[in-house]
C-alpha positions as CSV (number, residue, x, y, z in Angstrom):
1,M,107.8,76.0,95.4
2,T,110.0,79.1,95.4
3,R,113.3,79.2,93.7
4,I,115.3,79.6,97.0
5,R,113.5,76.5,98.4
6,K,114.5,74.5,95.4
7,L,118.1,75.5,95.7
8,F,118.3,74.5,99.4
9,L,116.6,71.1,98.6
10,I,119.3,70.5,96.0
11,A,122.0,71.4,98.5
12,L,120.4,69.0,101.0
13,L,120.5,66.2,98.5
14,V,124.1,66.8,97.5
15,G,125.1,67.0,101.2
16,A,123.4,63.7,101.9
17,I,125.1,62.0,98.9
18,I,128.6,63.3,99.9
19,L,128.0,62.2,103.5
20,A,127.0,58.7,102.5
21,A,129.9,58.3,100.2
22,G,132.3,59.6,102.9
23,F,131.1,57.1,105.5
24,A,131.3,54.3,102.9
25,W,135.0,55.1,102.3
26,L,135.8,54.9,106.0
27,N,137.7,51.9,107.3
28,P,136.4,50.9,110.7
29,A,139.6,49.3,111.6
30,S,141.6,52.5,111.1
31,I,139.0,54.4,113.1
32,S,139.3,51.8,116.0
33,L,143.1,52.2,115.9
34,D,142.8,55.9,115.9
35,L,140.5,55.6,118.9
36,A,143.0,53.5,120.7
37,S,145.8,55.9,120.0
38,R,143.7,58.8,121.2
39,S,142.7,56.9,124.3
40,S,146.4,56.4,125.1
41,R,146.8,60.1,124.8
42,R,143.9,60.6,127.3
43,V,141.3,61.8,124.9
44,S,138.1,63.0,126.5
45,P,135.3,60.4,126.8
46,M,133.0,62.7,124.8
47,R,135.4,62.9,121.9
48,S,135.9,59.1,122.1
49,S,132.2,58.6,121.9
50,H,132.1,60.7,118.8
51,V,134.7,58.5,117.1
52,S,132.9,55.3,118.2
53,L,129.7,56.7,116.7
54,L,131.4,57.4,113.4
55,A,133.0,53.9,113.4
56,G,129.6,52.3,113.9
57,C,128.0,54.4,111.2
58,S,130.9,53.5,108.9
59,A,130.5,49.8,109.5
60,G,126.8,50.0,108.8
61,L,127.2,51.9,105.6
62,R,130.0,49.6,104.4
63,Y,127.7,46.6,105.0
64,W,124.9,48.3,103.0
65,A,127.4,49.0,100.2
66,G,128.5,45.3,100.2
67,L,132.1,46.1,101.3
68,S,132.0,44.1,104.5
69,V,129.9,41.4,106.3
70,W,127.8,41.7,109.4
71,P,129.8,40.7,112.6
72,G,129.4,37.0,113.5
73,R,128.9,35.8,109.9
74,D,131.3,33.6,108.0
75,V,132.9,35.4,105.0
76,A,133.4,32.2,103.1
77,K,129.8,31.1,103.5
78,R,128.5,34.6,102.7
79,R,127.0,34.9,99.2
80,P,126.4,38.5,98.3
81,H,123.1,39.4,96.8
82,G,122.8,41.0,93.3
83,W,122.3,44.5,94.7
84,Q,125.3,44.1,97.0
85,R,127.5,42.9,94.1
86,R,126.5,46.1,92.1
87,R,127.3,48.3,95.1
88,Q,130.6,46.5,95.7
89,T,131.6,47.3,92.1
90,V,131.0,51.0,92.7
91,F,132.3,51.5,96.2
92,A,135.2,49.1,96.1
93,S,136.8,51.1,93.3
94,C,136.6,54.3,95.3
95,R,137.4,53.1,98.8
96,L,139.8,55.5,100.5
97,P,141.0,56.0,104.0
98,M,139.4,58.8,105.9
99,T,140.0,60.2,109.3
100,P,137.2,60.9,111.8
101,D,137.9,64.7,111.5
102,S,137.1,64.6,107.8
103,A,133.9,62.7,108.5
104,L,133.0,65.4,111.0
105,L,133.5,68.0,108.4
106,L,131.1,66.1,106.1
107,L,128.6,65.9,108.9
108,L,128.8,69.7,109.4
109,L,128.1,70.1,105.7
110,F,125.0,67.9,106.0
111,A,123.9,70.0,109.0
112,A,124.4,73.2,107.1
113,A,122.3,72.0,104.2
114,G,119.6,71.0,106.6
115,A,119.6,74.4,108.3
116,G,119.4,76.1,104.9
117,W,116.4,74.0,103.9
118,F,114.7,74.8,107.2
119,T,115.3,78.5,106.7
120,A,113.8,78.3,103.1
121,R,110.8,76.5,104.4
122,M,110.1,79.2,107.1
123,T,110.5,81.9,104.4
124,A,108.1,80.2,102.1
125,Q,105.6,79.9,105.0
126,R,105.8,83.6,105.7
127,E,105.3,84.4,102.0
128,S,102.3,82.2,101.8
129,T,100.9,83.8,104.9
130,G,101.3,87.3,103.2
131,V,99.5,86.1,100.1
132,A,96.7,84.6,102.2
133,D,96.3,87.9,104.0
134,A,96.0,89.8,100.7
135,N,93.5,87.3,99.4
136,S,91.4,87.7,102.6
137,D,91.4,91.5,102.2
138,Y,90.4,91.1,98.6
139,L,87.4,88.9,99.5
140,E,86.5,91.3,102.3
141,G,86.4,94.2,99.9
142,L,84.2,92.3,97.5
143,N,81.9,91.4,100.3
144,F,81.5,95.1,101.2
145,L,80.7,95.9,97.5
146,L,78.1,93.2,97.3
147,N,76.5,94.5,100.5
148,E,76.4,98.0,99.0
149,Q,79.0,99.4,101.4
150,P,81.4,101.0,98.9
151,D,83.1,103.3,101.4
152,K,84.2,100.3,103.5
153,A,85.3,98.5,100.3
154,I,87.4,101.4,99.3
155,E,89.2,101.3,102.7
156,V,90.0,97.7,102.3
157,F,91.3,98.1,98.7
158,L,93.4,101.0,99.8
159,R,94.9,98.8,102.5
160,M,95.6,96.2,99.9
161,V,97.8,98.6,97.9
162,D,100.0,99.0,101.0
163,V,100.4,95.2,101.2
164,D,101.1,94.4,97.6
165,S,101.5,96.9,94.7
166,E,100.4,94.2,92.3
167,T,96.9,94.7,93.4
168,V,96.8,98.1,91.8
169,E,95.0,96.6,88.8
170,T,92.1,95.9,91.1
171,H,91.9,99.6,92.0
172,F,91.8,100.6,88.4
173,L,88.9,98.3,87.7
174,L,87.1,99.4,90.8
175,G,87.6,103.1,90.0
176,N,86.3,102.7,86.5
177,L,83.3,100.9,87.9
178,F,82.6,103.8,90.3
179,R,82.9,106.3,87.4
180,R,80.4,104.4,85.2
181,R,78.0,104.3,88.1
182,G,78.3,108.0,88.6
183,E,80.1,107.7,91.9
184,V,82.9,110.0,90.7
185,N,84.1,111.1,94.2
186,R,85.0,107.5,95.0
187,A,86.7,107.0,91.7
188,I,88.8,110.1,92.2
189,R,89.8,108.9,95.6
190,L,91.0,105.6,94.4
191,H,92.9,106.9,91.3
192,Q,94.4,109.7,93.4
193,N,95.7,107.2,95.9
194,I,97.4,105.2,93.1
195,Y,99.0,108.3,91.5
196,D,100.4,109.5,94.9
197,R,102.3,106.2,95.3
198,G,105.8,107.1,94.3
199,D,107.0,103.5,94.4
200,L,104.8,102.4,91.6
201,P,106.1,102.2,88.0
202,K,105.8,105.4,85.9
203,T,103.5,103.7,83.4
204,Q,101.0,102.9,86.2
205,R,101.2,106.4,87.6
206,N,100.6,107.9,84.2
207,R,97.6,105.6,83.8
208,A,96.2,106.8,87.1
209,L,96.7,110.4,86.0
210,K,94.7,109.6,82.8
211,A,92.0,108.0,84.9
212,L,91.9,111.1,87.1
213,G,91.4,113.3,84.0
214,D,88.4,111.0,83.0
215,D,87.0,111.3,86.5
216,Y,87.1,115.1,86.5
217,L,85.5,115.2,83.0
218,K,82.7,112.9,84.2
219,A,82.2,115.2,87.2
220,G,82.1,118.3,84.9
221,L,85.2,119.8,86.6
222,F,86.7,121.0,83.4
223,D,89.4,123.2,84.9
224,R,91.0,120.3,86.8
225,A,90.6,118.0,83.8
226,E,92.2,120.5,81.5
227,E,95.2,120.8,83.8
228,I,95.7,117.0,83.9
229,L,95.1,116.6,80.1
230,H,97.7,119.3,79.3
231,E,100.2,117.4,81.4
232,L,99.3,114.2,79.6
233,S,99.6,115.8,76.2
234,G,103.4,116.0,76.8
235,K,103.6,112.2,77.2
236,T,103.9,110.3,74.0
237,E,101.6,107.5,75.0
238,Y,98.7,109.7,76.0
239,R,99.3,112.7,73.6
240,R,96.6,112.0,71.1
241,P,93.7,111.0,73.5
242,A,94.6,114.0,75.8
243,L,94.4,116.4,72.8
244,E,91.1,115.0,71.7
245,Q,89.6,115.3,75.1
246,L,90.9,118.9,75.3
247,V,89.2,119.6,72.0
248,G,86.0,118.3,73.5
249,I,86.3,120.5,76.6
250,Y,86.9,123.7,74.5
251,E,84.0,122.8,72.2
252,Q,81.7,122.6,75.2
253,E,83.1,125.9,76.6
254,K,82.9,127.5,73.1
255,D,86.5,128.5,73.4
256,W,87.1,128.2,69.6
257,E,90.6,129.7,69.6
258,K,91.9,127.0,72.0
259,A,90.0,124.3,70.1
260,I,91.7,125.4,66.9
261,A,95.1,125.2,68.6
262,M,94.4,121.6,69.8
263,R,93.2,120.6,66.3
264,D,96.4,122.0,64.8
265,Q,98.4,119.8,67.3
266,L,96.4,116.8,66.4
267,A,97.0,117.5,62.7
268,S,100.8,117.4,63.3
269,L,100.4,113.8,64.6
270,S,98.8,112.4,61.4
271,D,99.3,112.6,57.6
272,A,95.7,113.6,57.0
273,G,96.4,117.2,57.6
274,R,94.2,119.8,59.2
275,S,90.7,118.8,59.9
276,T,87.8,120.5,58.1
277,V,86.2,120.9,61.4
278,V,88.5,123.9,62.0
279,A,86.5,125.8,59.3
280,H,83.4,125.5,61.6
281,Y,85.4,127.0,64.5
282,Y,86.3,130.0,62.3
283,C,82.6,130.3,61.3
284,E,81.7,130.4,64.9
285,L,84.1,133.2,65.5
286,A,82.8,135.0,62.4
287,E,79.2,134.8,63.7
288,A,80.3,136.2,67.1
289,A,82.0,139.1,65.3
290,M,78.9,139.6,63.2
291,D,76.8,139.9,66.3
292,A,79.2,142.4,67.7
293,G,79.0,144.4,64.4
294,D,82.7,144.0,63.6
295,R,82.6,143.4,59.9
296,A,86.3,143.5,59.5
297,E,86.7,140.7,61.9
298,V,83.9,138.8,60.2
299,A,85.7,139.1,56.9
300,E,89.0,137.9,58.4
301,Q,87.5,134.8,60.1
302,L,85.6,133.9,56.9
303,R,88.9,134.1,55.0
304,R,90.5,131.7,57.5
305,A,87.5,129.4,57.2
306,R,87.8,129.3,53.4
307,A,91.5,128.5,53.8
308,A,90.7,125.7,56.2
309,D,88.0,124.2,54.0
310,P,87.4,125.8,50.5
311,G,84.2,123.9,50.1
312,S,82.7,124.9,53.4
313,L,78.9,125.4,52.9
314,R,78.5,127.2,56.2
315,G,81.3,129.6,55.1
316,R,79.4,130.4,51.9
317,L,76.2,131.1,53.7
318,L,78.0,133.5,56.1
319,R,79.7,135.3,53.2
320,A,76.3,135.7,51.5
321,R,74.9,137.1,54.8
322,L,77.9,139.5,55.1
323,A,77.4,140.7,51.5
324,T,73.7,141.3,52.2
325,D,74.6,143.5,55.2
326,E,77.0,145.4,53.0
327,E,74.2,145.7,50.3
328,D,76.3,143.7,47.8
329,H,73.2,141.7,46.6
330,R,74.9,140.3,43.5
331,L,77.7,138.7,45.6
332,A,75.1,137.4,48.0
333,V,73.0,135.8,45.2
334,R,76.1,134.2,43.8
335,M,77.0,132.7,47.2
336,Y,73.4,131.4,47.7
337,R,73.5,129.8,44.2
338,Q,76.7,128.0,45.0
339,A,75.3,126.8,48.3
340,L,72.2,125.3,46.5
341,E,74.4,123.6,43.9
342,Q,76.6,122.1,46.6
343,D,73.7,120.8,48.7
344,P,70.0,121.2,47.5
345,A,68.8,120.0,50.9
346,F,69.5,123.5,52.2
347,A,66.9,125.0,49.8
348,S,64.5,125.9,52.6
349,I,67.3,127.9,54.3
350,V,68.8,129.5,51.2
351,L,65.7,130.4,49.1
352,P,64.1,133.0,51.4
353,P,67.2,135.3,51.8
354,M,68.1,134.8,48.1
355,R,64.5,136.0,47.1
356,A,65.0,139.0,49.3
357,C,68.2,139.8,47.5
358,Y,66.5,139.7,44.1
359,E,63.7,141.9,45.4
360,S,66.3,144.4,46.6
361,M,67.8,144.4,43.1
362,G,64.3,144.7,41.5
363,D,64.9,141.5,39.6
364,L,62.2,139.1,40.8
365,A,62.5,137.1,37.6
366,G,66.0,136.2,38.6
C-alpha cells in the first residue's frame, strides 16, 4: 500500500468518526422545530427533505448511542443494555445542539475524504499497471535470450530503460554477459545507451563509461579505450583502475614512455613508491637505442633504469653488453660476475659472453 493511499484511508476514518459524533450530538426535536420554522418561511421541498433525512439519521444514531429510545417504546419499562449504558456515559457528556447546516458541512467532509480515497486507489492501480508492464517486458527479454535471439532481447531491455530507470542494473548485467561471451558489439550498444541517458545519476553514467572502456579493450579497439580511460583517470573513483588499464594498453603497444608516465601517476596514489617495473621499461628503451646504434641514448636509459631499480639484473646484463661493444671487457666481466652472484639461474645466459670477454683479454684462466 502506497503512502498516499494510507493517508487518504486515515482521512476517511477520521471523517467517519467526526460525522458519527456530529449526528449523535444532534437533537431531533430541534431539527423538527427548525423544519417547521423553515416550512413557515416557504422553504423548498428539496431542502425540507434534506433536513428530514438529517433528523432521521440523528434519531437512529442517538438510539445506537443509547441517548434515546425507539419510537413506540415506554421509557420507564426500557432497561438499557450494558453496551448502551457505556455509550450513554460517553455521548451524554458531550451532547450539544447542532444545526442542520453544520451537519451538512460534516457530510461534505465525509464526502471529500471518500473522494480522496477513491483518487488514491485509482493512482495505485495505475502504478501497479506500470510495474506489471515493466515485469512483462523483463520476462519477454529473458525469453528472447533463452531462445538465442539476443538482438530482440536488447530491443526489449532498451525499451525497459525508457519505462523505469531502475532497470538499468539489468542492462549492466546483460552487457557484461555479452562481453564475456565475446559479443562485444551488443555490449557496447547497451552500455552506450545507458551512458547517453542524461537523466541517470552521475555514478551510473560513470559506471557505464567504465563498462564501455572494458568493451573496447575486449574488442581490441585501443584508441577508443584509451580515450575513455583517460577521461576516467580524472575521476577519483576510477582513477587507479583506469591508470592500470592504460599501462596494460601501452605495454601491448610497446609505448614505453607513456607506460612510464602512467606508472609514475600510479606511484603518486600509494606509499609504495615507484614500481621496479619501470626499470624494465627503461631497459626496453635502451635495447631499442642499442639496435639503432645510439650508444649515448643507451647509456642514458641504463642510467635511468639503475635509478629506478639499483638491483636490476636486466640492467646489469645490458651494461655488460654495452661495455663489450665499447671493448671495455673488464667492466663487462665485472657486470657478468655481479649478475651471476645475484641469480645463478642465469648462468647459461651469462657464461658464454663472459668467456668471450676473457678470451678477448687473453685471460682464459680468469
